[in-house]
C-alpha positions as a printed NumPy array, in Angstrom:
array([[ -66.708,  -67.972,   69.013],
       [ -63.852,  -65.766,   70.227],
       [ -63.695,  -62.242,   68.75 ],
       [ -60.062,  -61.757,   69.809],
       [ -57.166,  -63.626,   71.392],
       [ -56.645,  -62.48 ,   74.971],
       [ -54.252,  -63.989,   77.524],
       [ -56.705,  -66.719,   78.499],
       [ -57.14 ,  -67.721,   74.855],
       [ -53.359,  -67.935,   74.365],
       [ -53.218,  -70.378,   77.259],
       [ -56.094,  -72.416,   75.801],
       [ -54.305,  -72.536,   72.435],
       [ -51.098,  -73.801,   74.073],
       [ -53.005,  -76.567,   75.847],
       [ -54.823,  -77.545,   72.648],
       [ -51.537,  -77.572,   70.686],
       [ -49.871,  -79.799,   73.291],
       [ -52.823,  -82.2  ,   73.176],
       [ -52.777,  -82.341,   69.358],
       [ -49.013,  -82.855,   69.122],
       [ -49.093,  -85.462,   71.861],
       [ -51.73 ,  -87.473,   70.026],
       [ -49.871,  -87.24 ,   66.697],
       [ -46.265,  -87.463,   67.918],
       [ -45.641,  -90.972,   66.591],
       [ -47.137,  -90.194,   63.181],
       [ -45.058,  -87.024,   62.84 ],
       [ -41.896,  -88.859,   63.912],
       [ -42.635,  -91.416,   61.205],
       [ -42.806,  -88.686,   58.534],
       [ -39.374,  -87.31 ,   59.474],
       [ -36.94 ,  -87.702,   56.561],
       [ -35.61 ,  -84.146,   56.161],
       [ -33.131,  -82.62 ,   56.916],
       [ -32.044,  -85.825,   58.697],
       [ -34.116,  -89.041,   58.852],
       [ -33.795,  -89.398,   62.619],
       [ -37.495,  -89.8  ,   63.44 ],
       [ -37.791,  -87.215,   66.224],
       [ -39.63 ,  -84.208,   64.762],
       [ -42.919,  -84.951,   66.534],
       [ -41.112,  -85.538,   69.82 ],
       [ -39.191,  -82.255,   69.502],
       [ -42.245,  -80.19 ,   68.538],
       [ -44.168,  -81.608,   71.484],
       [ -41.325,  -80.845,   73.908],
       [ -41.199,  -77.247,   72.637],
       [ -44.957,  -76.73 ,   72.972],
       [ -44.879,  -78.293,   76.437],
       [ -42.147,  -75.832,   77.439],
       [ -44.337,  -72.908,   76.347],
       [ -47.292,  -74.262,   78.31 ],
       [ -45.152,  -74.982,   81.384],
       [ -43.917,  -71.376,   81.399],
       [ -47.503,  -70.1  ,   81.339],
       [ -48.577,  -72.436,   84.118],
       [ -45.569,  -71.552,   86.251],
       [ -46.245,  -67.819,   85.828],
       [ -49.841,  -68.403,   86.927],
       [ -53.002,  -66.355,   86.314],
       [ -51.665,  -63.388,   88.303],
       [ -48.689,  -62.821,   85.991],
       [ -47.795,  -59.287,   84.975],
       [ -46.247,  -60.174,   81.615],
       [ -48.512,  -60.856,   78.605],
       [ -49.146,  -64.524,   77.892],
       [ -47.609,  -64.143,   74.419],
       [ -44.251,  -63.107,   75.928],
       [ -44.264,  -65.806,   78.615],
       [ -45.141,  -68.583,   76.167],
       [ -42.552,  -67.429,   73.631],
       [ -39.8  ,  -67.321,   76.249],
       [ -40.715,  -70.777,   77.497],
       [ -40.689,  -72.144,   73.954],
       [ -37.305,  -70.625,   73.067],
       [ -35.601,  -71.794,   76.253],
       [ -37.157,  -75.252,   75.994],
       [ -37.001,  -75.759,   72.219],
       [ -35.607,  -79.043,   70.967],
       [ -34.412,  -80.024,   67.53 ],
       [ -34.543,  -78.216,   64.226],
       [ -38.344,  -77.969,   63.916],
       [ -38.831,  -77.244,   67.616],
       [ -36.448,  -74.298,   67.416],
       [ -38.244,  -72.914,   64.354],
       [ -41.608,  -73.3  ,   66.135],
       [ -40.131,  -71.348,   69.051],
       [ -39.044,  -68.59 ,   66.659],
       [ -42.549,  -68.475,   65.2  ],
       [ -44.033,  -68.014,   68.687],
       [ -41.446,  -65.384,   69.503],
       [ -42.339,  -63.578,   66.273],
       [ -46.002,  -63.571,   67.279],
       [ -45.065,  -62.262,   70.725],
       [ -43.015,  -59.452,   69.171],
       [ -46.137,  -58.27 ,   67.34 ],
       [ -48.93 ,  -59.023,   69.821],
       [ -47.525,  -58.735,   73.376],
       [ -48.372,  -55.454,   75.163],
       [ -51.134,  -54.863,   72.594],
       [ -54.932,  -55.16 ,   72.876],
       [ -56.31 ,  -58.703,   72.385],
       [ -55.536,  -59.739,   68.801],
       [ -58.45 ,  -59.527,   66.368],
       [ -58.408,  -60.992,   62.863],
       [ -56.36 ,  -58.31 ,   61.058],
       [ -53.828,  -58.046,   63.904],
       [ -53.301,  -61.81 ,   63.982],
       [ -52.979,  -62.026,   60.193],
       [ -50.248,  -59.384,   60.127],
       [ -48.488,  -61.042,   63.065],
       [ -48.536,  -64.488,   61.419],
       [ -46.947,  -63.119,   58.257],
       [ -44.233,  -61.218,   60.146],
       [ -43.555,  -64.22 ,   62.388],
       [ -43.028,  -66.41 ,   59.307],
       [ -40.568,  -63.828,   57.94 ],
       [ -38.696,  -63.88 ,   61.257],
       [ -38.552,  -67.687,   61.166],
       [ -36.967,  -67.573,   57.707],
       [ -34.396,  -65.081,   59.017],
       [ -33.512,  -67.336,   61.964],
       [ -32.542,  -70.246,   59.688],
       [ -29.096,  -69.935,   58.113],
       [ -29.929,  -71.82 ,   54.896],
       [ -33.727,  -72.036,   54.497],
       [ -35.178,  -74.759,   52.246],
       [ -38.524,  -74.672,   50.478],
       [ -40.879,  -77.57 ,   51.083],
       [ -40.303,  -77.433,   54.837],
       [ -41.816,  -76.011,   58.032],
       [ -40.85 ,  -72.525,   56.782],
       [ -42.845,  -72.885,   53.553],
       [ -45.911,  -74.042,   55.458],
       [ -45.59 ,  -71.17 ,   57.962],
       [ -45.3  ,  -68.568,   55.213],
       [ -48.307,  -69.992,   53.347],
       [ -50.401,  -69.819,   56.517],
       [ -49.462,  -66.184,   57.102],
       [ -50.082,  -65.202,   53.48 ],
       [ -53.48 ,  -66.925,   53.449],
       [ -54.486,  -65.016,   56.589],
       [ -53.483,  -61.69 ,   55.043],
       [ -55.352,  -62.523,   51.819],
       [ -58.475,  -63.289,   53.861],
       [ -58.307,  -59.876,   55.52 ],
       [ -57.756,  -58.193,   52.154],
       [ -60.86 ,  -59.975,   50.907],
       [ -62.85 ,  -58.575,   53.833],
       [ -62.914,  -61.832,   55.778],
       [ -61.735,  -60.015,   58.866],
       [ -63.24 ,  -61.876,   61.802],
       [ -60.832,  -63.844,   63.966],
       [ -62.554,  -67.103,   63.055],
       [ -62.245,  -66.403,   59.314],
       [ -58.577,  -65.484,   59.668],
       [ -57.543,  -68.541,   61.669],
       [ -59.453,  -70.872,   59.324],
       [ -57.762,  -69.253,   56.326],
       [ -54.322,  -69.599,   57.947],
       [ -54.86 ,  -73.258,   58.821],
       [ -56.29 ,  -74.093,   55.371],
       [ -53.454,  -72.27 ,   53.591],
       [ -50.856,  -74.072,   55.666],
       [ -52.475,  -77.446,   54.979],
       [ -52.515,  -76.816,   51.231],
       [ -48.822,  -75.887,   51.355],
       [ -48.088,  -79.021,   53.372],
       [ -49.682,  -81.245,   50.722],
       [ -47.451,  -79.592,   48.105],
       [ -44.159,  -80.182,   49.98 ],
       [ -43.327,  -83.52 ,   48.273],
       [ -43.192,  -81.631,   44.982],
       [ -40.586,  -79.269,   46.422],
       [ -38.182,  -81.703,   48.102],
       [ -36.963,  -84.869,   46.398],
       [ -36.357,  -86.525,   49.787],
       [ -40.047,  -86.184,   50.647],
       [ -41.232,  -87.337,   47.23 ],
       [ -39.012,  -90.431,   47.258],
       [ -40.108,  -91.389,   50.77 ],
       [ -43.779,  -90.725,   49.992],
       [ -44.293,  -88.284,   52.863],
       [ -45.136,  -84.655,   53.526],
       [ -42.745,  -82.539,   55.581],
       [ -42.847,  -83.589,   59.237],
       [ -42.241,  -80.125,   60.696],
       [ -44.879,  -78.606,   58.451],
       [ -47.313,  -81.337,   59.494],
       [ -46.732,  -80.431,   63.128],
       [ -47.328,  -76.751,   62.425],
       [ -50.616,  -77.604,   60.698],
       [ -51.74 ,  -79.352,   63.884],
       [ -50.781,  -76.281,   65.915],
       [ -52.805,  -74.022,   63.609],
       [ -55.751,  -76.428,   63.67 ],
       [ -55.56 ,  -76.238,   67.475],
       [ -55.877,  -72.457,   67.121],
       [ -58.995,  -72.903,   64.973],
       [ -60.453,  -75.193,   67.641],
       [ -59.641,  -72.643,   70.349],
       [ -61.298,  -69.772,   68.485],
       [ -64.329,  -71.541,   66.98 ],
       [ -64.893,  -74.464,   69.321],
       [ -64.927,  -76.816,   66.311],
       [ -61.988,  -79.018,   65.334],
       [ -61.262,  -78.859,   61.576],
       [ -61.941,  -82.058,   59.622],
       [ -58.689,  -83.129,   57.996],
       [ -57.543,  -86.262,   56.157],
       [ -55.071,  -88.298,   58.224],
       [ -51.338,  -87.712,   57.951],
       [ -50.295,  -90.78 ,   55.96 ],
       [ -47.574,  -91.69 ,   53.499],
       [ -48.257,  -91.312,   49.826],
       [ -47.12 ,  -93.611,   47.044],
       [ -43.388,  -93.259,   47.662],
       [ -41.166,  -96.022,   48.98 ],
       [ -41.546,  -97.17 ,   52.587],
       [ -39.831,  -95.013,   55.133],
       [ -37.359,  -96.889,   57.324],
       [ -35.389,  -93.951,   58.749],
       [ -32.445,  -95.084,   56.653],
       [ -30.536,  -93.011,   54.131],
       [ -32.81 ,  -91.045,   51.818],
       [ -31.925,  -90.554,   48.13 ],
       [ -30.746,  -87.08 ,   47.084],
       [ -29.493,  -86.404,   50.63 ],
       [ -26.149,  -86.998,   52.274],
       [ -26.252,  -90.214,   54.33 ],
       [ -27.151,  -89.713,   57.987],
       [ -24.003,  -89.291,   60.091],
       [ -21.386,  -89.544,   61.304],
       [ -22.404,  -86.114,   62.542],
       [ -24.166,  -84.867,   65.63 ],
       [ -26.95 ,  -82.47 ,   66.5  ],
       [ -25.559,  -79.891,   68.922],
       [ -27.913,  -77.619,   70.817],
       [ -27.361,  -75.261,   73.735],
       [ -28.641,  -72.106,   75.353],
       [ -26.301,  -69.127,   75.218],
       [ -26.183,  -66.415,   77.905],
       [ -23.858,  -63.5  ,   78.665],
       [ -23.547,  -62.552,   74.995],
       [ -24.676,  -59.808,   72.615],
       [ -25.929,  -59.44 ,   69.054],
       [ -22.444,  -58.854,   67.623],
       [ -20.999,  -61.965,   69.247],
       [ -24.022,  -64.033,   68.185],
       [ -23.623,  -62.863,   64.583],
       [ -19.996,  -64.064,   64.668],
       [ -21.171,  -67.336,   66.208],
       [ -23.682,  -67.842,   63.4  ],
       [ -20.977,  -67.3  ,   60.765],
       [ -18.675,  -69.774,   62.46 ],
       [ -21.335,  -72.455,   62.937],
       [ -22.551,  -72.03 ,   59.356],
       [ -19.011,  -72.881,   58.224],
       [ -18.898,  -75.928,   60.512],
       [ -22.215,  -77.562,   59.627],
       [ -25.83 ,  -77.148,   58.541],
       [ -29.406,  -77.034,   59.886],
       [ -28.334,  -73.926,   61.805],
       [ -31.09 ,  -72.117,   63.698],
       [ -30.428,  -69.387,   66.284],
       [ -33.339,  -67.827,   68.189],
       [ -33.042,  -65.115,   70.837],
       [ -35.427,  -64.121,   73.61 ],
       [ -35.387,  -61.659,   76.497],
       [ -35.208,  -63.118,   80.008],
       [ -34.985,  -61.648,   83.505],
       [ -31.202,  -62.113,   83.364],
       [ -30.839,  -60.523,   79.92 ],
       [ -31.099,  -61.767,   76.362],
       [ -30.452,  -65.464,   75.74 ],
       [ -30.289,  -67.554,   72.569],
       [ -31.188,  -71.121,   71.665],
       [ -28.526,  -72.424,   69.264],
       [ -29.086,  -75.528,   67.088],
       [ -26.718,  -76.963,   64.46 ],
       [ -25.713,  -80.27 ,   62.827],
       [ -21.919,  -80.699,   62.779],
       [ -19.181,  -83.316,   62.493],
       [ -16.944,  -81.528,   65.021],
       [ -18.889,  -81.268,   68.281],
       [ -16.001,  -79.674,   70.159],
       [ -15.673,  -76.846,   67.641],
       [ -19.399,  -76.072,   67.88 ],
       [ -19.219,  -75.898,   71.67 ],
       [ -16.007,  -73.868,   71.568],
       [ -17.709,  -71.353,   69.277],
       [ -20.408,  -70.955,   71.918],
       [ -17.837,  -70.473,   74.673],
       [ -16.178,  -67.722,   72.645],
       [ -19.545,  -66.02 ,   72.08 ],
       [ -20.803,  -66.189,   75.671],
       [ -21.759,  -68.823,   78.225],
       [ -23.291,  -71.952,   76.725],
       [ -25.317,  -74.141,   79.07 ],
       [ -27.857,  -76.96 ,   78.902],
       [ -25.686,  -78.463,   76.159],
       [ -27.052,  -81.493,   74.323],
       [ -25.281,  -83.627,   71.724],
       [ -27.244,  -86.256,   69.801],
       [ -25.664,  -88.517,   67.143],
       [ -27.369,  -88.195,   63.771],
       [ -26.576,  -91.843,   63.045],
       [ -25.494,  -94.799,   65.133],
       [ -21.773,  -94.744,   65.889],
       [ -20.03 ,  -98.062,   65.256],
       [ -16.472,  -97.804,   66.62 ],
       [ -13.961, -100.465,   65.675],
       [ -11.658, -100.091,   68.67 ],
       [  -9.677, -102.911,   70.236],
       [ -11.519, -102.478,   73.551],
       [ -15.115, -101.447,   72.753],
       [ -16.078, -100.392,   76.296],
       [ -12.827,  -98.657,   77.19 ],
       [ -12.586,  -94.878,   77.696],
       [  -9.612,  -92.546,   77.706],
       [  -8.837,  -88.856,   78.113],
       [  -5.936,  -87.365,   76.176],
       [  -4.66 ,  -84.045,   77.552],
       [  -2.223,  -81.676,   75.852],
       [  -0.284,  -79.97 ,   78.656],
       [   3.089,  -78.343,   79.272],
       [   5.708,  -80.672,   80.754],
       [   6.725,  -80.806,   84.409],
       [   4.271,  -80.554,   87.257],
       [   1.109,  -80.135,   85.165],
       [   1.9  ,  -83.23 ,   83.125],
       [   2.336,  -85.195,   86.337],
       [  -0.913,  -83.774,   87.707],
       [  -2.977,  -84.765,   84.646],
       [  -1.327,  -88.187,   84.524],
       [  -2.142,  -88.729,   88.197],
       [  -5.803,  -87.991,   87.385],
       [  -5.789,  -90.744,   84.761],
       [  -5.214,  -88.781,   81.529],
       [  -2.87 ,  -89.797,   78.738],
       [  -0.579,  -86.783,   78.51 ],
       [   0.789,  -85.259,   75.315],
       [   3.562,  -82.88 ,   76.453],
       [   3.72 ,  -79.492,   74.765],
       [   7.322,  -78.422,   75.15 ],
       [   9.298,  -75.496,   73.697],
       [   8.968,  -76.973,   70.197],
       [   5.188,  -77.295,   70.559],
       [   3.11 ,  -80.354,   69.717],
       [   2.103,  -81.931,   66.415],
       [  -1.116,  -83.41 ,   65.111],
       [   0.664,  -86.759,   64.814],
       [   1.57 ,  -86.628,   68.514],
       [  -2.097,  -86.272,   69.478],
       [  -3.236,  -88.931,   66.987],
       [  -0.65 ,  -91.374,   68.365],
       [  -1.898,  -90.804,   71.911],
       [  -5.537,  -91.361,   70.873],
       [  -4.805,  -94.559,   68.939],
       [  -2.328,  -95.744,   71.554],
       [  -4.977,  -95.539,   74.275],
       [  -6.658,  -98.73 ,   72.952],
       [ -10.016,  -97.127,   73.88 ],
       [ -13.122,  -96.9  ,   71.724],
       [ -14.221,  -93.58 ,   73.248],
       [ -11.61 ,  -90.846,   73.664],
       [ -11.958,  -87.254,   74.866],
       [  -9.188,  -84.813,   73.89 ],
       [  -8.449,  -81.758,   76.064],
       [  -6.306,  -79.18 ,   74.172],
       [  -6.027,  -76.836,   77.218],
       [  -4.998,  -73.936,   74.981],
       [  -7.128,  -72.077,   72.412],
       [  -4.299,  -72.2  ,   69.873],
       [  -4.287,  -76.017,   70.003],
       [  -8.006,  -76.683,   69.521],
       [  -7.845,  -76.842,   65.709],
       [  -4.842,  -79.186,   65.862],
       [  -6.69 ,  -81.459,   68.317],
       [  -9.788,  -81.437,   66.111],
       [  -7.799,  -82.487,   63.031],
       [  -6.187,  -85.327,   64.976],
       [  -9.62 ,  -86.397,   66.221],
       [ -10.975,  -86.422,   62.672],
       [  -8.152,  -88.716,   61.575],
       [  -8.777,  -90.992,   64.554],
       [ -12.45 ,  -91.275,   63.618],
       [ -11.375,  -92.609,   60.235],
       [  -9.645,  -95.375,   62.195],
       [ -12.925,  -96.303,   63.881],
       [ -12.478,  -94.409,   67.147],
       [ -15.239,  -92.328,   68.743],
       [ -13.363,  -89.117,   69.556],
       [ -14.629,  -85.806,   70.915],
       [ -12.655,  -82.634,   71.537],
       [ -13.755,  -80.654,   74.601],
       [ -12.39 ,  -77.165,   73.775],
       [ -10.631,  -76.37 ,   77.064],
       [  -8.725,  -73.102,   76.816],
       [  -6.567,  -73.462,   79.939],
       [  -5.194,  -76.343,   82.033],
       [  -7.52 ,  -75.332,   84.877],
       [ -10.495,  -75.865,   82.551],
       [  -8.979,  -79.22 ,   81.616],
       [  -8.72 ,  -80.198,   85.282],
       [ -12.359,  -79.227,   85.811],
       [ -13.417,  -81.377,   82.848],
       [ -11.255,  -84.304,   83.973],
       [ -12.681,  -84.129,   87.497],
       [ -16.202,  -84.964,   86.275],
       [ -15.262,  -87.641,   83.706],
       [ -17.108,  -90.882,   84.398],
       [ -16.6  ,  -93.938,   82.151],
       [ -19.819,  -95.436,   83.534],
       [ -21.833,  -92.799,   81.627],
       [ -22.83 ,  -93.058,   77.989],
       [ -19.97 ,  -91.521,   75.993],
       [ -22.008,  -88.618,   74.616],
       [ -23.341,  -87.766,   78.076],
       [ -19.814,  -87.83 ,   79.489],
       [ -18.613,  -85.43 ,   76.789],
       [ -21.468,  -83.042,   77.583],
       [ -20.749,  -83.16 ,   81.33 ],
       [ -17.05 ,  -82.474,   80.762],
       [ -17.799,  -79.624,   78.328],
       [ -20.218,  -78.021,   80.775],
       [ -17.667,  -78.265,   83.62 ],
       [ -15.02 ,  -76.615,   81.436],
       [ -17.402,  -73.884,   80.252],
       [ -18.396,  -73.14 ,   83.863],
       [ -14.747,  -72.563,   84.832],
       [ -13.458,  -69.025,   84.334],
       [  -9.684,  -68.938,   84.022],
       [  -6.967,  -66.401,   84.634],
       [  -3.178,  -66.101,   84.885],
       [  -0.56 ,  -63.965,   86.591],
       [   2.551,  -63.419,   84.476],
       [   5.43 ,  -60.94 ,   84.196],
       [   5.78 ,  -58.784,   81.072],
       [   8.915,  -59.356,   79.04 ],
       [   8.382,  -56.55 ,   76.523],
       [   6.705,  -53.183,   76.349],
       [   3.218,  -53.552,   74.899],
       [  -0.186,  -51.929,   74.729],
       [  -2.746,  -54.136,   76.494],
       [  -6.443,  -53.914,   77.28 ],
       [  -5.463,  -52.517,   80.686],
       [  -3.015,  -49.961,   79.294],
       [   0.701,  -49.79 ,   78.522],
       [   2.91 ,  -52.381,   80.212],
       [   6.694,  -52.382,   80.477],
       [   9.204,  -55.181,   81.058],
       [   8.951,  -56.392,   84.649],
       [   5.32 ,  -55.336,   85.143],
       [   3.047,  -57.969,   86.676],
       [   0.065,  -58.749,   84.433],
       [  -3.265,  -60.208,   85.504],
       [  -5.113,  -61.804,   82.574],
       [  -8.677,  -63.137,   82.563],
       [  -9.831,  -65.402,   79.715],
       [  -6.702,  -64.407,   77.776],
       [  -7.177,  -60.62 ,   78.142],
       [  -4.916,  -58.454,   80.322],
       [  -7.149,  -56.727,   82.874],
       [  -4.615,  -55.635,   85.528],
       [  -1.099,  -54.211,   85.538],
       [   0.802,  -53.921,   88.815],
       [   4.143,  -54.13 ,   90.57 ],
       [   3.62 ,  -56.982,   93.041],
       [   2.475,  -60.489,   92.02 ],
       [   0.515,  -61.059,   95.245],
       [  -1.385,  -57.776,   94.954],
       [  -2.257,  -58.415,   91.306],
       [  -3.32 ,  -62.011,   92.012],
       [  -5.552,  -61.023,   94.93 ],
       [  -7.249,  -58.205,   93.037],
       [  -7.711,  -60.492,   90.037],
       [  -9.443,  -63.08 ,   92.216],
       [ -11.604,  -60.433,   93.892],
       [ -12.839,  -59.319,   90.476],
       [ -13.545,  -62.864,   89.329],
       [ -15.36 ,  -63.807,   92.537],
       [ -17.498,  -60.664,   92.416],
       [ -19.471,  -62.494,   89.715],
       [ -19.862,  -65.516,   91.978],
       [ -17.916,  -68.712,   92.516],
       [ -17.801,  -71.701,   94.84 ],
       [ -14.47 ,  -73.35 ,   94.008],
       [ -11.087,  -71.781,   93.231],
       [  -8.306,  -73.854,   91.693],
       [  -4.759,  -72.485,   92.006],
       [  -1.819,  -73.855,   90.018],
       [   1.342,  -72.217,   91.298],
       [   4.882,  -71.93 ,   90.034],
       [   8.145,  -72.085,   91.978],
       [   7.193,  -69.085,   94.158],
       [   5.432,  -70.831,   97.034],
       [   5.072,  -67.515,   98.912],
       [   2.747,  -66.231,   96.193],
       [   0.441,  -69.213,   96.612],
       [   0.51 ,  -68.804,  100.398],
       [  -0.409,  -65.11 ,  100.131],
       [  -3.305,  -65.802,   97.785],
       [  -4.656,  -68.614,   99.973],
       [  -4.5  ,  -66.355,  103.044],
       [  -6.331,  -63.588,  101.166],
       [  -9.076,  -65.981,  100.04 ],
       [  -9.508,  -67.363,  103.556],
       [  -9.994,  -63.862,  104.964],
       [ -11.927,  -62.191,  102.146],
       [ -13.893,  -65.137,  100.719],
       [ -14.18 ,  -67.661,  103.548],
       [ -17.007,  -69.682,  101.964],
       [ -15.049,  -70.421,   98.795],
       [ -13.38 ,  -73.831,   98.57 ],
       [  -9.729,  -73.646,   97.445],
       [  -7.757,  -76.418,   95.721],
       [  -4.039,  -75.805,   95.262],
       [  -1.541,  -77.545,   92.991],
       [   2.049,  -77.004,   91.901],
       [   3.239,  -77.116,   88.301],
       [   2.297,  -73.884,   86.515],
       [   3.847,  -73.663,   83.028],
       [   7.177,  -71.908,   82.626],
       [   6.719,  -68.147,   82.596],
       [   3.385,  -68.29 ,   84.474],
       [   3.468,  -67.254,   88.138],
       [  -0.044,  -68.466,   88.922],
       [  -2.955,  -70.039,   87.072],
       [  -6.462,  -69.603,   88.452],
       [  -9.764,  -71.335,   87.82 ],
       [ -13.091,  -70.201,   89.309],
       [ -16.152,  -72.457,   89.191]])
């Protein structure tokens, strides 16, 4: 009988939780009808618990950090799915209360469980009762009640938490019509009950005796559409890790994603490289969800999973196409040479109908659209939505510059599954920082100060960061700044001034000899040089 939870006990609990979830994964998957009947809750919870355990094992017994912190970080960075992300938040909430503290006794654990449940509610944009959250809160409240009633030993507290959670789980069908009609308890809550029972086993050495997780008297569950819910699809589950951001940007991201979809969960954790977030949402517009992440920071480890089977009705079911919106001239020729269907964006701009015509005219079932300009992403998304109504499988990769579009196009592979190809292209675009060298036409106040007509401007990610007199000097300093953060490949798209491109290439060869340089002609009118750094 353990009197308190020390680092060794946290590790034992993680191993016991992984074993319990592994044994019950299929049964939990079978219970999964809410929020989407996609039958993966047990799989996602197990993957999240395994990530926590893997982090502990990788850190080893000689680690300096508390086990609570290591396990929570592993869970957040490895969380999968809606329930997995909430489980990660629960572990992070426990770590916030118990890391860097003496081993947790009964009262300390009870308080931590209640506060962790509160944090889990706060992480979910639109919390529902009758779910994982309800079960977590009931477990925390039962633990606190036990302490209030002078049942203060660790064993008494963990038993009370597990029993309270189980009672709440059995009540979930009365709180959600989808569960009642399918004759099941909440799948995420069922997984949490197993995790808490694993804690009881760790502390007491005795596994709690529980009735099996079985369906009740509701109709058979076939993972089809569930009454009182929107039908599954045609949406997607989008999940990614977000780095290089801050709390303000993440708050804006949450607002934007909440407007785009549902099942939004955002969980942050401190890492050696700074704070990172695990972002999970269900959306119809995958490109917009990824673009929101790009605007908030650096999304990586992006995953996109259809919430329902996609049944395109295209003339050529296995055909793929990439539609790129680009200025005319050299860039259009460059994209066309790489195999893209080009929609020119001339002085009069481009219309939604132009993009739709290119998508439908491609005769391909799977089409990726590259807007190559932040102002054109919404237009591309609307065209894609209309194309989906025609039976096409269309994704918008939110490229913000032609150099990002070239990076995405370079990794396109029609031999991949369409969703995997979209992810690969989006990751290549997100990993490409972009910049431009232009000449000011008007006096204006910029991020780098006041500019006057004729000044040379160096812009990075759309923001003016340099003002100078000579294009070559501005371009070289701009590249030095970008490469100071690392980079292996530089893409240059030059205008009519070949001497500028020559000067920049010579500078890179001398100052950054290990960087690979790819050079093209065809920069848009008014742009002296476009730059991409990967």
